[in-house]
N, C-alpha and C positions, 0 to 999 in steps of 0.2 A: 540562661545566660545572654549578656548582652552582644549583640551584635552577632548571634550565632549564625542567623538566616543572611547576613551581609552579602555571601556572595553566591546567593540562590540563582538570580537572575543569570549570573554569568554561566553558572553551571549548568541551568539549562538551555542556554544558549549554545554551549559547545556540545550539549547532549545532543541537542535537534541537529545540528551539523554534523556529527559524528554518525549518526543513525539514519539522517535523511541524504547523505552525503555532500548536498549544498542547497543553497537558498538565497535569494533577496532579501536585503534587510527589510523590505516591507513585508516579506513571508514570517521573517524570524521575528517581527514586531507583532504580528497578527498572532503568533504562539505564544510569545512568553509574556507581553504587555500589552494587550490591546486598549487597555484602559488609561493608558497615560499617551505623553505626546511622542513620535516616532523618533523625535531628537534623543531621547533617554535610550533607545536602540542603539541606534547609530555611535554615541559616546560609547556605551558597552562594546559594541564592537571593535571601535577603535581601542580601545584598552587591552580586550584580548588579542589583537592585532600586533600591540607593542609588545605583550608578552609572549609573543611567538605560536600561540594557540590556534590561530586563525589566519587563513590569507585570503585574497581576493584578486578577480580578474574583473576586468571591464570587455563586456561584449561588444563588437564594431556597430551592430545592428541593433532593434529594438531600443532606440533612444540611450545608446551607450548604458545598459544597465549592469550595474556592478553586482557579481556574483561572489558569495562568500562560501568558503570551504575550510574543513579542519586541515591544520599542518599534521604531519607525522606525530610530533610531539603532542599534538592536542588529541589526536586518536589516541595515541598509547595513554594519555591521563586518564581520557574519558573511560576507556576500555575498562580502566581498573574499578570502576564504579559501580556499585551493585545494581542499578538500575539498567547497565549495560553490559553486565556480565555474560560472556558465552554469544555475544555478536560478533561476527566477523566483517568488518565493512571491506569493500572492495580495497584491493592494492594499490589501486591507481586512484583512489579517493583523494589524495593529496598532491595529485599531480596536476599542475594548472593546463598544461595541454589536454589531457584526459577530461578534464572539467570542462574546457572551453569545446570539446567535441560532443560530450553528453547534455550539455547544458539545456538543449532545445527538451529533450526527452524528460530529465530527471528534473526540471523545474515544472513541468506540466504535470508529473506525477506528484511532487511537493503540493501545487494546487491542490489538487485533487483530494491530498489529504486534508488539506485545509478546510474543503468544503464539509468533510465530515465531521471535522473537531468542531468547526464554526456551527453548525446545525446541532452537533450535541449539546452545545453550550447553551443554545436557545433552546432546545427542548427538553433540559434537565436530564438528558441521557449522560452515562458517564463513557467517555472517549477521551484518554490524555494525550498528549504530544506523543509519547513513546509507544503508545498502542498501535502506532501505524509502523511496520519493521520490513524495510524493503529487502528484497533479494534473497529469501529464505530458501535453501538448495534442499529439494525432495526428491531422493533418488527412484528412478521408475524400472530399474535394472538394463542390463547390456552398457552400463557406462553411461547412461543418459539420466537426465533429471529434469524436473519442472521446478522453475526457478519464478515465481511470480514477481510483478513489480511491487507487490505490497502485501503483506498479510495484516489485516485488520482485525484488531478486538474491540468489541464495543457492546455496552450492557445498557439494555434499555431502561428507561426510570419510570417512574409511576403513571406518567402521562400515556402510557402505553397500556396500562393496566394487566400487565403480564408478571409481575412480582419481580422485574428486575433479570429477565432471561440474559444471558450472553449470547451474543452473535459473534460470527469468525467467517472472514470472506477473503478467499483471494482476489486481488485487485490487478486487472491487465490494463494498461491505458495505452490505446493504438493512437498512432499521430498519423496513420496512413503512410508510413514509410515502408511498407511490405503491404504485397498484394492481397486481395481479399481471401484468396484460396488460402495462403500462409496463416492468416489471421485465424481463420475457421481450422486450420489443422493444430491449433493450441487446444482446442476441444478434445481431440483425441489423445492429447497427452494427458491432459485432466484426467480422462477416462480411464488411461493406464495407471495413473495415480491412486484412482479409485478402487483398481482391482489390484494393484500389484502387492503381492506377498514375496517378502524376502526368503531365499533360500539358504539356510546355514548349510555348510559342507559338513557331512558324516552325521546329521541329527534329521531324524523323521519326526514331523508333528505326531503327538501322542493327546489322549484324552486329557491329561493334566495340562499338557504346552500345546494346544492345538495351534496351527499356523494363523496368523491374523495378518490383515493388510498393515503395509509400515505406516501410514497415515494415522492409524488408532494408537500407535505410541505416542503420539503428540497432542490429537484431539480427540474429544468424547462424540464428537460429529464430524463428518467431512464439512470443511467450510464452504459456504455457498462462492459462485464465482462471478465475480461483477466485471464486466466490460464495460471502459469508458472510451468514448470514440472521439478523437479532435483532428483537427489540421485538414477538414475535407467539408464542403458543403451538404447541404439536404441530399443531393442524390449519391454522393459518396457515402453518406453514413448508410442510406437505403441498401446500396450495393453490399456495402458490408455487412449489414444486419441479413441480408438475403443468403450472403455466404454462410453465416454462421448458422443459419435455419437449416441450409442444405449440410453442412458439418454435422448438426445435430440429429438431421432423420439418419444417419448411419451408424449411431451410438446406442441404439436399442433402448435400456431402461436410464441410463445416466442423466439426461437432461430432466428425466420425471423424478429420479430419485433424490437428486441435488438442485436447487435452484440455479439455474445458471442465466443471468440478467445481463442486458446490454442498454447503454443509453448513451447519448452524446454528451460530451463535457458540458456544452451551452445550456442543456437544459438542467443540469445540476448548479451550474452560476446564477441561471435564473429563478429555479422553484426550490433548489433545495434536495439533498438525497434522499429525504425522508418523505417526499412527494410522490406520486404515483406517475412517476416519469419511466421506469423501468420497462422493460419489454423482455419476457421470457424467450429465450431463442427457439425453443420448439414451437412457439406462436408467438409470433412477433406483432400480433394485431391486437394483444392484451397490453394495458397499462396498469402496473403494480407497484406498490412500495417493496423496496427492498428488505425491509424489516418483515414482511408476511411471513407466515408460518408454512414454507414450504416444506419443512420436515420438523419433528419434534425438537425442541429446542432444550438446552440444559442452563 
């Protein structure tokens, strides 16, 4: 059929904004059309704006950066597409004030996503734009939950020589807006998620239906945990890594059973995430690749 893909670029731009919450025109361009001039992406965003699917704000700092986000209508439309079905964007994703207040962190999370996407393209690995899923709710009991900044799906390519194994990672982007101890407390939350077995009232586990950890309903293996540090200099990075190491020392086997790695965002931007720039939190003197086999992959 002629013209059947005419709206595919518009669709991807809206899908990205609906899933990532917000992005600059440059970030959107790097995802949907890096091979053409950015003016084409700007025209696309202008068209979606006129159609009422996206909106924009201009940040007073950072060179008056323009930030794009989906409207309520855009979110409603995108949520009906198969590739986004079941995703629940934040209720404030279309609110300009919320976008302004969350822009610093969310745009950094988006930039972290692009680092992985662009590295996968260079390496021949498979990591599509919608394989980066922000803020998935994972209950850990007592009304509490772990909500990572993003869940990453990543399939290794032939360059790795491992028959295309699938990797999954919880990604936490820390911009030094909380103290090192609060950052390290996230390790305890992930350890709780790793151990958490939901209790069904009135039902006892049996040999036929044994009790299983909640995460096993979603993942064949527990995703590795990646901390990306930004917003501080080298001394601050080392302080935060030291706090993570101290936190890991209180968790028995968890940092050994599940790869838990940390790196500064500056290293990812300079060397790429597939480089050995990651430090295991239980032994930060090492430098490893995040794709290294910390446990058996599927």
